[in-house]
C-alpha positions, -999 to 999 in steps of 0.1 A, spaced: 820 569 448 792 577 473 787 612 485 776 611 521 764 645 534 747 648 568 725 676 581 731 691 615 715 672 644 693 702 649 672 692 620 664 658 633 636 672 655 619 687 623 617 652 609 608 633 640 572 627 630 582 616 595 614 596 603 615 586 640 653 581 637 657 608 612 688 626 599 681 639 564 715 639 546 722 668 523 748 695 525 733 727 539 744 762 548 736 766 585 721 800 579 693 784 558 680 763 587 655 789 596 637 783 563 627 748 574 595 759 589 584 770 554 597 738 538 626 753 518 663 750 523 684 776 504 721 775 497 722 737 497 746 718 474 743 687 453 766 666 432 765 669 395 767 632 384 785 641 352 812 664 366 812 653 403 812 690 412 791 705 439 763 727 425 739 750 444 704 737 450 672 749 466 656 718 481 619 718 491 610 696 521 572 692 524 558 695 559 524 689 544 533 665 516 499 662 501 498 699 491 532 699 473 533 667 452 521 662 417 493 636 412 511 616 385 524 584 400 555 575 380 566 545 402 553 524 431 570 504 458 559 484 489 590 479 510 599 449 532 582 465 562 550 469 542 552 507 538 538 521 506 559 545 486 552 564 454 575 583 430 560 614 414 569 642 391 581 661 422 597 636 445 591 605 467 561 601 491 551 576 517 513 569 516 491 555 544 475 524 527 442 528 546 436 565 546 455 575 514 471 604 533 507 614 527 528 605 557 562 617 544 576 635 514 612 636 501 619 662 473 650 656 452 667 685 434 651 693 400 641 657 396 612 636 385 613 601 401 613 576 373 622 543 390 622 528 425 640 497 439 647 483 474 680 464 478 687 436 503 697 460 531 663 478 528 679 509 512 659 525 483 675 533 450 657 562 433 662 569 396 653 604 385 655 625 354 687 641 368 706 613 385 706 583 409 700 585 447 702 560 476 679 566 505 678 549 539 641 551 547 646 545 584 671 573 590 661 596 562 696 598 549 700 606 512 731 599 492 736 611 456 754 583 436 781 604 420 795 580 395 799 582 358 767 566 345 760 564 307 736 593 313 720 610 343 685 604 330 675 572 347 647 552 330 647 518 349 663 499 378 667 462 384 685 440 410 700 407 399 703 375 421 738 385 432 724 418 445 740 441 419 720 471 408 714 476 371 708 512 361 690 518 327 694 552 312 685 569 279 721 561 268 726 525 280 730 503 311 754 503 340 759 476 366 770 489 401 776 475 435 750 485 461 776 487 488 801 511 474 785 521 440 816 509 422 809 504 385 814 468 373 800 469 338 788 494 312 767 486 282 764 518 261 758 499 228 725 481 235 700 480 206 678 511 208 702 526 234 675 537 259 667 510 285 631 518 290 623 488 313 642 459 328 628 427 344 645 397 360 631 363 348 628 331 368 662 319 356 679 352 367 683 366 332 676 403 327 652 413 300 656 448 286 630 467 266 644 496 244 634 519 217 644 492 192 631 459 206 637 434 234 668 415 244 680 391 271 711 398 291 733 375 312 740 393 344 771 373 352 789 382 319 770 414 311 766 400 276 735 400 254 724 364 249 693 368 228 675 394 206 639 388 199 634 393 161 596 395 164 599 427 184 628 442 164 622 478 156 594 482 181 594 503 213 591 480 244 576 499 273 567 472 297 578 437 307 562 411 330 571 375 340 543 352 347 544 322 372 552 298 344 582 318 334 568 332 302 579 368 293 553 394 283 563 426 265 542 457 260 546 480 230 525 508 215 510 482 193 504 450 213 512 426 241 537 399 230 544 366 246 580 352 246 591 317 254 623 323 275 638 289 264 634 293 227 631 331 225 602 327 201 575 353 203 539 357 192 512 384 196 488 371 222 464 398 235 450 409 201 421 428 217 444 455 229 461 460 196 470 497 190 462 508 225 497 518 237 507 494 264 528 511 291 526 487 321 523 450 327 521 428 358 512 391 363 493 379 393 500 346 411 473 328 392 489 338 359 464 364 348 479 395 331 470 431 341 476 454 312 479 492 318 474 515 288 471 552 281 434 547 280 426 522 306 434 490 326 422 455 317 427 419 330 435 393 304 438 356 303 472 343 293 457 311 280 437 325 252 443 362 253 407 371 261 399 402 281 382 391 314 375 425 328 379 463 321 387 482 354 368 513 362 369 539 391 406 546 387 419 581 396 427 585 359 422 562 328 458 569 318 479 542 336 516 548 342 527 518 363 515 486 380 527 467 411 514 435 425 519 429 463 501 406 487 470 401 465 467 438 457 473 455 424 486 490 429 478 512 399 498 544 393 480 569 370 482 604 357 461 617 385 468 595 416 470 559 429 444 532 428 443 496 441 424 464 431 420 431 449 438 405 427 423 376 446 389 378 429 364 351 425 355 342 390 321 357 394 336 390 406 361 395 378 338 409 351 326 437 374 358 444 393 365 480 401 394 500 416 395 518 449 411 553 448 439 554 474 455 588 466 444 615 443 459 649 436 443 674 461 422 701 444 439 735 442 
């Protein structure tokens, strides 16, 4: 069931600069509207995803987003219109790609944004530490997805070829329809329980990294079709698919290559052994960007050699990576950086990042 709450039309003017067509959808006591000039709505209500009951909330709406949002970038998305969005410990922000300034900020009740996904209609699905939300970025409407998920703590999101949304939590996986949020499948008994990361491969399979390894899921049957023995017992924190279709998995110990046809795996990037891999992304030329707690490197998928170590990031602690239109977006503990992925061979060894957004000094 979708909850669909709309703010009074009087609020639309407040958001006219952020959302030209805006109506921000939450349930609000009219007496609290005067607080908008200070960025706080009192006496609002939200849906408890476990009980489906309305619960009181104070929701902060940032008129100057850059002053109110934490610098840790937990997720990154470039939408179909080319707008850059980042999820943070305090909400969702739209960032101007050139200036690095915050254009808009959406705060969700008591929530850290943990995952971002855009569906075929252009709606955003936002996973948080306290539930799942759907946002229309054009109108500004927010809908709390008040269905019985395996847990309200969302860790990952994926969309399969049929357009279904797969929601990974710390207690399993749920498949839902993006149109009516109807639940079509629940997988509470996956190995390792927590679905840390999910990735769709070139054949449409879903690869899921958990606290106890890596497995392959058939989205049509919602059945596990393969477990990767090599990774059994390891925490899988990152997954990437390269242009050739190979699967790459990041663990606290190493980066592992998996053949999706045979499901056989080998440790490939030995030079990063023990460096706690938290993010992976493959560029169009097949090179692998590896984000770690202590840095970012570019590796060859042919021989596992490190081609470049990237400097000038907002922080050396990488949280997530996104490749889009020859740009690598790097979410870190202290802001957002970007790197040109279309580098000449002579430029690769000395490649550096450009800081796009950094937490303002207090």
